[in-house]
C-alpha positions in Angstrom: -27.3 50.9 -50.3 -27.9 52.2 -53.8 -25.5 52.5 -56.6 -25.4 55.3 -59.2 -26.5 52.8 -61.8 -29.9 52.4 -60.0 -30.7 56.2 -59.8 -33.4 57.5 -62.1 -33.0 60.5 -64.4 -33.4 63.9 -62.9 -32.2 63.0 -59.4 -29.3 64.4 -57.5 -27.4 62.1 -55.1 -24.3 62.3 -52.9 -21.4 59.9 -53.2 -20.9 57.8 -50.1 -18.2 55.4 -51.2 -16.3 54.0 -54.2 -16.0 50.3 -54.6 -13.5 48.5 -56.8 -9.8 48.9 -56.6 -6.7 49.9 -58.5 -6.8 51.7 -61.9 -10.6 51.6 -62.2 -11.2 53.3 -58.9 -8.4 55.8 -59.6 -9.9 56.7 -63.0 -13.3 57.3 -61.4 -11.7 59.5 -58.8 -9.7 61.4 -61.5 -13.0 62.2 -63.1 -14.0 64.1 -60.0 -16.2 61.5 -58.4 -15.1 61.4 -54.8 -16.8 60.8 -51.4 -19.2 63.6 -50.5 -19.6 65.1 -54.0 -23.0 65.8 -55.5 -23.9 63.9 -58.7 -26.9 64.8 -60.9 -28.2 62.1 -63.2 -29.0 63.9 -66.5 -29.8 61.0 -68.9 -29.8 57.3 -69.0 -29.5 55.7 -72.5 -32.4 53.4 -73.5 -30.4 50.2 -72.7 -28.9 51.8 -69.6 -25.4 52.3 -71.0 -24.0 54.9 -70.7 -25.3 57.1 -67.9 -24.8 60.8 -68.3 -24.2 62.8 -65.1 -23.2 66.3 -64.0 -20.3 66.4 -61.5 -18.6 69.5 -60.2 -20.1 71.6 -63.0 -19.2 69.4 -66.0 -20.9 66.6 -67.9 -19.7 63.1 -67.8 -20.7 59.8 -69.4 -20.2 56.7 -67.3 -20.4 53.0 -68.3 -23.0 51.0 -66.4 -20.2 48.9 -64.9 -18.4 52.0 -63.5 -21.7 53.5 -62.2 -22.3 50.2 -60.3 -19.1 50.8 -58.3 -20.4 54.2 -57.0 -22.4 53.9 -53.7 -24.7 56.9 -53.3 -27.5 58.2 -51.0 
């Protein structure tokens, strides 16, 4: 299983599962990242933090720690 953190620039993936719990998981879901949604990785900063993605038609920056909680395929 891969996480969003491991996906290279320019790839589109589908969210399979969210790990983590409580407020962190809730915040990720509130940003529109839910099971079955397509996520396009636009940019990864030179040190890997943050990761810029496009979700549901809008752009979003995620911390590496948050991206590691998102299981994709």
